[in-house]
N, C-alpha and C positions, 0 to 999 in steps of 0.2 A: 661547162656545167660540171660540178663535182657530183659524181654518182655514188660516192661512198656514203654509208649510213651516217646520219647526224651524230650518233653516239660515238662512232669511230673517229669522225673528224674532230670532235671536241676533246679527245684524249689530251691530257696535259703534256706540254713539250718540255717541262722541267719541274722540279719538285715544288717550286713556288706556286705553280698552277694547280697543284693537287688540292682537291676539295675535301675537307675533313681530315681525319687521320693525324691530327696535330700531336697525338701521343707518340707518333713515329717520325714525322717530318717537321714538327715545330722546332723553334729555336732550342738548341741544346739537346734535342732528342736523338736517339741512336742512329736512325737512318740518315738524318741530316748530318750528323757528325761524321759518319762514314764518307758521305759525298764530299763534305767540305775538306776532309783530310785526304781525299782521293785514295782511300784504302778500303776498297769494297771487298766484302767477304760473301761466300755463297750463303743463300738464305732461302727460307720457305715463307711465302706470304699466304696466309690462310684467313678465311672469313666468308661471310655470306655472299651470294651472287650480287653483282652490281656495286660492290664497295670499292672497286678500282684496283684490284690486285695486278692485273696485266698492265693497266695504264701506269701504275706506280713503277712497275719494273721497267717499262719503256722510258719513263721520265727520268729514272735514275741513270740509265744508259746514256740518254741524250744529254743529261746534265754533265756527265763525265766525258762526253764526246768520245765514247768508246764504241767499237763495232759490236753489234748484237744480232742475234738470230732468234726469231720467234718460232717455236715448234710446239706440237701437241703430243703428249705422251701416248695418246690413244691412236690418233690418226697417222702421225708420221712414223715411218719405219726406221729401223736401225741405220739404213743407208743414208737417211737425211742427217742423222747425228754424225755419221762418218764424214759427210761433207762439211758439217759445222766444225769438226775437229781440224780438217784440212784448212779451212778458212782461218781458224785460230792460229795454226802453225804459220800461215802466210803473213798474218798481221801481227803475230806475237802474242795476242790474247783476244779472247772473245767472251762476251756475256751471252750465255744461253738462257733465254726465257722459255720455260717449259710449262705450258698450261696442262692442267689435269695431271700434275706430277705424281699424285697418289696412284695413278694407273701405270706407272713405269714398270715394265716387266723385267725379269731377272737378266735377260740377255742385254737389253739396253742399259740397265743399271751397271752390269759388270763392265760394259764397254766404257761408260762415262767415268767410273770411279778413279781410274789412274790419272785421267786428265784433270779431275778436280784436285787430286792429291798434289800434282806438280804445278797447279795454278795456271795451267794453260787455258782452262775454262773456268769462269765463275758462273755458277748456276743460280738462277732466281726461279724457283719453282712456285707455281700458283695453284691453289686448290681450295675448294669449298669444304673439304673434309678436315677433321681434326688430325693433324700430322702424327700425334702420339698414338692414334689408333690405326691409321691407314698407310703411313709411309714407312718403308723398310728402314730399320735402325741403321743400316750401313750408310744410307743417304742422309737420314735425319741427323746422325751424329756429326756429319761434316757441314752442317748448315745451322745458321742462326734461325730461330723461329720467331716470326712477327705476326701477330694477329691484327687484322684490319676490322674495325668496328662498323656496324651498320650505320649508315648516314642518317642524321635526323632531318626533319622537314626543313629546318633552316638551311642546312647544307645543300639539300637538293634544290631548294628555291634559289639559292645563290648560283648554282650551276645552270638553272633554267634562265635566269636573268642575264647571265653572262652570254649564254647562247643566243638569246634574243637581240643582243646588242653587238655581237661579233660579226663584222662585215666580211671577214676573210674566210673563216671556217664555219661560222654559225649561220644564223638566218637574219642577221642584222640588216641585210640589203632588202628584206621583205618587210612590208609595212604590216605588222601584226598588232591588232587591237585585242588584247587579252584581258579579261576581267580579273580582279584580284581573287575572286572566289574560284575561278577556273585554275589560276596559277597555284593556289593553295591546294586544290584537289589533285593536280598533277603531283605535287610534292608529297601529299599524304598517301594517295593511292599507290605510289611507287613502293611503299613499305621499305624504305631504306635503300632502294635499288635505283641509282641515278640513271643507269642505262635504260631501265624501264620507263622512267619519266621522260627521258629524251626521245625514246621511241614513240611514246604517246604524243608528245608535242610535235614531232615530225609528221606523224600521221594526221594530226589535227590541221597543221598548216597545209600539207599537200592535198588533203581531201576536202577542204572547205572552199567553196566557190567565192572568189573575190567580190567585193562590193564595187559599185560604180567608180569609186576613187582608187580601185586596185588594192584596198586594204582588206585584210582577212580578219574577221571578227570571231573570236573564240570565247564562248561563254561556258557556264558550268555543264550545260547539256552536251555540248561537243566534247568537253573534257571527260565526262562520264562515259560517253560512247567510245572514245579513243582509249581509255584506260580499262574499259570493260569492268568498271567498278562504280557503284553508285556513291554519291557524295555522302560524307559523314558529317557535313556541316548542317546540323539541324536548326541552327539559328545564326543570325548574322554576326554574333559575337564569338561563335565557335565553341561555346560552352556545351553544346549538345553532345559532342563527342564524349566528354567526361560525365555528362548527365546520364547517358545510356550505360556507361561502364559502372557508374555508381548504383544505378537502379538494378543492374544485373547482379552485382555482388550483394546488395541488400536484400534482393528477392531470394537469393540462395540462402542467406543467413536467416531470413524469415520463413523458410520452408515453403514458400509459394512457388510450386513447380511450374504452374501455368505462366506466371509473370516472368520467371527466370527463362523459360523457353521462348517467350515473346522477345525479351531483350537479347537473348542469344541469336534469335532470328535476325534482328536488326544488325548485330555485329557480323553475322555471316554474310548478309547482303552487302556490307561494306568490305568484306574480305579481310577483316582485321583479326587474323588468327593469333597473332602475337599477344594482343590485348586480352583476347578470350583465354588463352592459355595461362597468362600471368594471373588473371583474376580467379580462375578456377583453382589453381594451385594455392593461392593465398587463402581462399575459402576452405580448402581441404584441411589446411593446417591451423588457420586462425579460428575458424568458426566451428569446425567439427572436431579436429584435434583428437584428444584421447577418448572421446565418446565413440569414435570408430576409426582407429589408427590406420586401418587398411585403405581408407578412402583416399589418403594421399598417394600411395603407390599406384592404386588403380586409376586415379585421375591422371597421373603422369603417364601411365601406359596408354590411356585414351588419347592424350595430347600427342604422344609420339606416333600413335597410329594415324591420327588426323594429319599430322605433318607429313607422314610418309605417303598417304594416298592423295592428299590435297583436296581442294574443293572441286566438285560438289559433294563427293563421298565423305569428306571429313566431317560433315554434319552428323553422320551416323554414330561414330564413337563419341562425339561430343554430346549428343543427346542422351546417350546411355549414362555418361558420367554426370551430367547435370541433374537428371532425375535422382540418381543416387545421392548426390550432394544435398539436394533439397530435402529429401526425405530421411536423411541420416540424422541421428541424435546430434545435438550440438554441445560443444564444450570449448571454452577458451581458457581453461584453468592452467594449462601448461605455460603458454606464453605470458599470461598475466603474472604467474609466479616468477618467471624470469625477469619481467619488467620491474617487479617489486625488488628483486635482488639487485638489478642494475641501478635502481634508484638509490639504494643504500650505498652501493659502491661509489656512485658519483657524488654522494653527499659525504664521502669520507668515512662511512661506517663499514670498515672492513676488519681491522685488527690483525694481529699476528697469527700465522698458522700454528696450530698446536704442535709442540715439538715432536710428538709421537707420529705425526703425519708427514713430517719433513723428509726429504730425500736422505737415505742412509747408505747409498751405494758409492761411497768414496772413502778413502782412508782418512781416519780421524773423525768420522761422523759421530761415532759413539762417544768420543771425548767431549763432543759438543752437545751430547744428549739428544742427538737426532735419531728418531725411530725406535728408541729403546723399548718403550711400553706399548708399541703398536700391536693390536690384536688382529690376527689374520682371520677374517670372517669364515673362510672355508674350513677352518679347523674346528668350527663349532656346529652344533646341531642346527639344522634349518638354514645354515649359511649366514647366520646373523649373530652379532654379539653387541651388547651395550658398549658404546664408546663415543666420546665427544669428537665431532668433526668440525663444527664451526668454531671460529675464534672466540676467545673468552668474552670479548665485548658484546658479541651478538649470539652467544651460545643458545639462547632460548628463542631465537627469531623463527617465525613461521612464515614461509612464503607461499607454499603450495596449499590451496584450498580445493580439494577434489569435489567434482560434481557427480551426480548419479543419473545423468541423462542417457547413458549407454551402458551396455553390459560390461564392456572392457574396463571403463573407468570405475564402475561400481565394484568390480572384483579387485582392482588394485587399491581402491579406497579401503577395503577391508584389511589389506596388508599394511597400508599406510597408517590406519587408525591403530592397529595393534602395536606397531613400532612406536608411534607417538605416545601411546598409553604406557608402554614399558619405559620409555624415556622419562615420562612424568613421574613414574614410580621411583626411578633412580634419583631424580632431582629431589 
């Protein structure tokens, strides 16, 4: 009997078995090209938990049939790395897979750097942190950086189905009767984390009492209990997920704080922080916008706080932000103005940039009439001077139509109206 966790057993044995990440291991993509050319370079794999960073690193090594050693930058001491180097010297080369690479201290880093330089060791570092923020430049500059993306529900369902039919490493030798609703819930509730989905499936299989025919029946109730997350499938067609999100956003837009909190509660019960965050940020800029510009940064701060503390405490900053979003004045003037400008551009209504606005920072620009009559606004009182900026063909075009639903946009409307009035007088 294999006592290793199911998620560990189901790690890919080569890059063809990697689930998702086609932008890295698909045909013609960089990591596949490295493997096919047998020219592996040191790299940092970064991305959310459960996206398969360590599994990908091991699959690369197995694909190339090269010796590798798996260490953790936090747990394993410098002595373990010294042993890895000795093994590399014995075999001629070694792939060092280093989890939590962003926690590599200076002593370990200084020890490894010379061996990376002389190619005795190829480093594949794995981290959930942004390498530009968390990894020492000395290591980062010697590695290619590859971002792994969160798996979608289709990818996770593919991994689950493969596990259910794999007789050697998976649970294909167990008669599992799983409903489509339960399977979809494992995929959804994992929130892009395949390891979480496999852990939940394993718990369901091992904790469910077999039927008289030795089959194990897994329905939505079992799936919810094993994933510790309630089902988000409010109807058999699966539209309920999007219906709740739609109602959530429209309640904020409509300033109904009670309805917005209700739908927020449904989303919290489903544990869907990603969707909550995305809709809140969209509302802050799409529906509130210039009526209260600080709503956007404050909403982002609340989301970051929620992500840091996690559920159940995450509900506290989220509730504060939702009340503010609902009761803030509303304006969509900014993005509607941009949409109008984009519509003209896509319809071919652009025209040539006025000569006085063109780049004049090169030799010969004046001979071409570039930038000659440009008026520098800071040289004028109030930092403004009458001047044409739009191309001649659309010089009288108006895109922005300010609203007066908030103090901020009301104040900038006064400036806007004054400028527009002076422009009209000039015309």
